[in-house]
C-alpha positions in Angstrom: -19.0 -17.9 65.3 -19.0 -21.1 67.8 -19.7 -20.3 71.0 -17.0 -20.8 73.5 -19.2 -24.3 74.3 -18.8 -25.2 70.6 -15.5 -24.4 70.4 -14.3 -26.3 73.4 -16.7 -29.6 71.6 -14.7 -29.0 68.3 -11.3 -29.0 70.3 -12.3 -32.2 72.2 -13.7 -33.8 69.1 -10.4 -33.1 67.0 -7.8 -33.9 70.1 -9.9 -36.1 72.5 -9.0 -33.6 75.4 -11.0 -31.5 77.5 -9.8 -27.6 76.6 -9.6 -24.8 78.4 -11.1 -21.4 76.7 -10.0 -17.9 76.3 -11.3 -14.5 74.8 -9.8 -11.3 73.4 -11.4 -8.5 72.1 -10.9 -6.4 68.9 -10.8 -2.2 69.4 -11.9 0.7 68.1 -10.1 3.9 68.5 -12.4 6.4 69.9 -10.2 9.5 69.7 -6.0 10.0 69.1 -4.9 9.0 66.1 -1.2 9.1 65.1 -0.2 9.6 68.8 0.9 6.1 70.1 4.4 6.5 68.2 4.6 10.2 69.2 4.8 8.6 73.0 1.4 10.6 73.6 -2.5 9.5 74.8 -4.7 7.0 73.0 -8.3 6.2 73.9 -9.7 3.2 72.3 -12.6 0.7 73.9 -12.6 -2.9 73.3 -15.6 -4.0 71.4 -17.9 -7.0 71.4 -16.2 -8.9 68.2 -13.5 -10.9 69.7 -11.2 -14.1 69.1 -11.8 -17.4 70.9 -8.9 -20.0 71.9 -9.5 -23.5 73.1 -6.3 -25.1 74.1 -4.9 -28.3 75.7 -1.7 -29.2 76.7 0.4 -32.1 74.6 3.8 -34.4 75.7 5.2 -34.5 72.2 6.5 -31.3 71.6 4.6 -30.4 69.2 2.3 -26.8 68.3 -1.0 -27.9 66.3 -3.2 -25.1 65.5 -6.5 -25.7 63.9 -8.5 -22.3 62.7 -12.3 -22.8 62.3 -12.6 -19.6 60.2 -10.4 -20.8 57.5 -10.9 -24.3 58.4 -7.0 -25.0 58.2 -5.0 -26.8 60.4 -0.8 -26.4 60.9 1.7 -28.5 62.5 4.9 -27.1 63.8 7.5 -28.3 65.9 8.7 -26.6 69.4 11.9 -26.8 68.4 10.9 -23.9 66.1 10.0 -21.6 68.5 12.8 -22.4 70.9 15.8 -22.4 68.1 14.5 -19.5 65.9 16.8 -16.4 67.1 15.9 -12.8 66.2 18.3 -12.6 62.8 16.4 -15.6 61.5 12.7 -15.1 62.2 11.9 -13.7 58.3 12.6 -17.5 57.8 9.7 -18.6 60.5 7.1 -16.5 58.8 4.4 -18.0 56.3 2.5 -14.6 55.4 -0.3 -16.8 56.9 -3.0 -16.5 59.9 -1.0 -18.7 61.8 2.1 -16.3 62.0 0.0 -14.4 64.6 0.1 -17.4 67.4 3.3 -18.6 66.2 4.8 -15.4 67.0 3.1 -15.1 70.4 4.4 -18.3 70.8 8.1 -17.1 69.9 8.0 -14.0 72.0 6.6 -16.1 75.0 9.3 -18.7 74.8 11.7 -16.1 74.1 10.3 -14.2 77.6 11.0 -17.7 79.8 7.5 -19.0 79.3 7.8 -23.2 79.3 6.3 -24.2 75.6 8.5 -27.2 75.4 5.7 -30.1 75.7 3.8 -28.4 73.2 -0.2 -27.3 72.9 -3.1 -28.1 70.7 -5.1 -24.9 69.9 -8.6 -24.5 68.2 -9.1 -20.6 67.1 -12.2 -19.0 66.0 -13.0 -15.3 65.7 -15.7 -12.9 64.5 -13.5 -9.6 64.4 -14.3 -8.4 60.9 -11.2 -9.0 58.5 -9.5 -5.9 57.5 -11.6 -3.4 58.6 -9.2 -1.6 61.1 -10.8 -3.3 64.3 -7.6 -5.3 65.3 -8.4 -9.0 64.4 -4.8 -9.6 64.7 -4.4 -8.3 68.1 -7.0 -10.0 69.5 -5.6 -13.3 67.9 -2.2 -12.4 69.8 -4.0 -11.8 73.1 -6.3 -14.6 73.3 -3.1 -17.0 72.1 -1.0 -15.1 75.1 -3.8 -15.7 77.9 -4.3 -19.2 76.6 -0.7 -20.1 76.8 -0.5 -18.2 80.2 -3.3 -19.8 81.7 -2.2 -23.3 80.7 1.2 -23.0 82.1 0.3 -21.0 84.9 2.7 -18.8 84.1 1.7 -15.2 85.5 2.4 -11.9 83.6 1.1 -8.2 84.3 -1.2 -7.4 81.8 0.8 -4.7 80.2 3.7 -6.9 79.9 1.5 -9.3 77.8 0.3 -6.4 75.9 4.2 -5.8 75.1 5.3 -9.5 74.0 2.1 -9.4 71.6 3.3 -6.4 70.3 7.1 -7.6 70.0 5.6 -10.4 68.4 3.6 -8.5 65.7 6.8 -6.0 65.3 9.4 -8.9 65.0 7.8 -11.9 64.0 4.7 -10.9 61.9 6.6 -7.8 60.7 4.1 -5.3 61.0 5.4 -2.1 62.9 2.1 -1.5 65.1 2.5 0.4 68.1 1.3 -0.7 71.5 -2.3 0.2 71.5 -4.3 -2.5 70.4 -2.9 -5.4 72.5 -3.2 -3.2 75.0 -7.0 -2.2 75.0 -7.3 -6.2 74.2 -5.7 -6.9 77.5 -7.5 -4.1 79.5 -10.5 -3.4 78.8 -13.3 -2.9 80.7 -17.1 -3.2 80.1 -18.9 0.1 79.4 -15.7 2.2 79.3 -13.2 3.5 77.2 -9.0 3.2 78.1 -7.0 6.3 78.0 -3.4 5.1 77.5 -0.2 6.8 78.3 1.7 5.4 75.5 4.8 6.3 77.4 4.4 5.2 80.5 2.2 2.4 79.7 0.0 3.5 82.4 -3.8 3.3 81.6 -7.0 5.0 83.3 -11.0 4.4 82.4 -13.4 6.7 81.1 -17.1 5.7 81.4 -19.2 5.6 78.5 -22.7 6.5 79.1 -25.2 3.6 78.8 -27.4 5.8 76.6 -25.1 5.4 73.8 -23.4 2.8 71.2 -20.3 2.9 69.7 -21.4 2.4 65.6 -18.8 1.3 63.3 -19.1 2.0 59.7 -17.0 0.5 57.3 -16.1 2.2 54.1 -15.0 -1.0 52.4 -12.1 0.7 50.8 -8.4 1.2 51.3 -6.3 3.0 49.1 -3.0 2.2 48.0 -1.2 5.0 49.1 -1.7 3.9 53.1 1.3 2.0 53.8 3.8 4.7 51.7 2.1 7.4 53.4 1.8 6.5 56.7 5.8 6.0 56.6 6.0 9.7 55.4 3.7 10.9 58.0 6.2 9.4 60.6 9.1 11.1 59.1 7.5 14.5 59.0 6.8 14.4 62.4 10.5 12.8 63.3 11.5 16.2 61.4 9.6 18.7 63.1 10.2 16.8 66.3 14.0 17.2 65.7 14.1 21.2 65.2 11.9 21.8 68.2 14.3 19.2 70.3 17.4 21.7 68.7 15.6 24.5 70.8 14.6 22.5 73.8 16.5 19.6 74.5 14.0 17.9 76.8 11.6 17.1 74.0 12.2 13.7 73.5 9.3 12.6 71.6 6.3 15.3 70.1 4.1 14.4 73.4 6.8 17.4 75.2 6.0 19.7 72.9 3.3 22.4 72.7 1.3 24.7 70.7 3.5 27.7 71.8 6.4 25.5 70.6 5.2 25.5 67.2 4.3 29.1 67.1 7.9 30.1 68.3 9.5 27.6 65.9 6.9 26.7 63.4 8.6 28.8 60.9 12.1 26.4 60.3 9.5 24.0 59.5 8.0 22.9 55.8 4.3 23.8 55.5 3.6 20.1 55.5 5.7 19.0 58.6 4.1 22.0 60.6 0.6 20.7 60.1 1.7 17.0 61.2 3.0 18.5 63.9 0.5 20.4 64.8 -2.4 17.3 64.2 -0.5 15.0 67.4 0.0 17.9 69.6 -3.6 19.1 69.4 -4.9 15.6 69.1 -3.1 14.6 72.7 -4.9 17.9 74.3 -8.1 16.2 72.6 -7.6 12.7 74.1 -6.7 14.4 77.7 -10.3 16.5 77.1 -12.4 13.5 75.9 -11.5 11.4 79.2 -13.3 14.4 81.2 -16.1 14.7 78.8 -17.1 11.3 79.7 -16.1 11.3 83.6 -18.7 14.7 83.0 -21.5 12.7 81.3 -20.7 15.5 78.5 -21.9 14.0 75.3 -22.0 17.1 73.4 -18.3 17.9 74.2 -17.1 14.4 73.4 -18.9 14.7 70.1 -17.2 17.9 69.4 -13.8 16.6 70.2 -14.4 14.0 67.7 -15.4 16.4 64.9 -12.1 18.6 65.8 -10.3 15.4 65.5 -11.6 14.5 62.1 -11.1 17.6 61.2 -7.6 17.8 62.1 -6.6 14.4 60.7 -8.1 15.3 57.5 -6.5 18.9 57.1 -3.4 18.6 59.0 -2.4 15.2 58.7 -4.1 14.9 55.2 -4.9 11.2 55.9 -8.7 10.9 55.2 -10.3 10.6 51.9 -13.2 11.1 49.6 -15.4 7.8 50.8 -14.9 8.7 54.5 -15.5 12.0 54.6 -18.7 11.0 52.9 -19.9 9.0 55.7 -18.9 11.3 58.4 -20.7 14.1 56.8 -23.8 11.7 56.8 -23.5 10.8 60.3 -23.1 14.4 61.4 -27.0 14.7 60.0 -28.2 11.7 61.5 -30.5 12.2 64.5 -28.9 10.9 67.8 -25.4 11.1 66.7 -23.1 12.9 68.9 -19.8 12.5 67.0 -18.2 10.6 64.2 -14.7 10.4 62.6 -12.3 8.5 60.9 -10.4 5.9 63.0 -7.4 4.0 62.3 -4.4 4.7 60.4 -5.8 6.5 57.4 -6.7 6.8 54.0 -10.0 4.4 54.2 -11.2 2.2 56.7 -13.8 3.0 59.0 -15.5 5.7 61.0 -16.2 5.5 64.5 -19.8 7.1 65.8 -21.3 7.5 69.2 -25.0 7.4 68.5 -27.9 7.4 71.1 -28.8 3.8 72.0 -32.7 4.0 70.8 -31.6 5.4 67.3 -29.2 3.0 66.2 -31.2 1.3 63.8 -32.5 4.2 62.1 -29.0 5.8 61.9 -27.4 2.3 60.6 -30.3 2.4 57.7 -29.7 6.2 56.8 -25.8 5.7 56.7 -26.2 2.2 54.8 -28.8 3.8 52.5 -26.7 7.5 52.0 -23.6 6.0 51.5 -24.9 3.5 48.5 -26.4 6.4 47.4 -23.4 8.9 47.3 -20.6 6.6 46.9 -22.2 3.6 45.1 -20.6 1.2 47.8 -22.6 -1.0 50.3 -20.7 -0.1 53.9 -20.5 -2.7 56.5 -21.9 -1.6 59.7 -21.2 -2.6 63.0 -22.7 -1.9 66.7 -21.0 -2.5 70.0 -21.0 -1.7 73.5 -17.3 -1.3 75.0 -16.0 -4.6 76.0 -14.4 -6.7 78.8 -10.6 -7.3 78.1 -9.0 -10.9 77.8 -10.5 -13.6 79.9 -10.7 -17.0 80.6 -14.0 -18.5 79.7 -15.4 -20.9 82.5 -17.6 -23.4 80.8 
């Protein structure tokens, strides 16, 4: 990927105007899966892979966006974002990379951000595509920061995250939770972010400096993922409704306890009971994980990661053979404190906490072992926890 200075030079070469440059990171979720839409807790970290956006203002009411990655340029009228009503959004989608910045412009405009004069954008990123590391959220947040910076329009970070999520939900058509955009906005160097998805409050948990985040991409995504995701959500809603019939104060599964499951779980189908148990215990694990980091207790954090994977695999039934191979391999490697499936499930990536001085050996062993066991060459990425979105002053 271009450096910020190289991207600024490319922008100037294309548009003959010096730009401002903004960066927004991707993310990996350390612990807390399928808890966000239950108003629960998640614990992601921003990563060092990011999207850069160079921006300059125009005066002709046009939006010009150039993707350096795809070597493509789009040209739209600002009127498309001003006039597009919620009910007619589908016609504005292109099923194209440009939907992500376009959706953000639409969301910002309908929030009152002045975009009428138009902008020129140059966009480049190195967040691996299709790996579940939130390349889309990094594009959205970088675009939002760029537009807000160019227009001197101030918004609090949680509100920026909400608008980017709204862009992805309503404009792009992906029913994502708030986590990805939130941590891209609010990440902190060498810290994980514990997010309360109901209150949109967050606290930081320091990641000990002697470890690195290593992400192993299984290179598989099973076709059942989308349908099974919707099924899991329906099962959780079914279980929550049963518990709410006994305790009306339960608005979401975040409000339920294991004691509630012990009392009324017999009224649920076995699969529904298991899904609810995963979410309730996962919320508890996130809270325990925050304390483990604060106490510099990597052994305990690794135990929680293992418990989370077992729950995700057995109670939520969202793992797969390839992912289980990666987790099993990781557990046998020197310097690996913990490993688990990260993301929506049914393929994708594992996240691993590895001693910094053991990363090279871990990476080689994982690559060789996975290729031997599964016949697949994994992509493996190493990162520290990154800071959140920011302007880069050249």
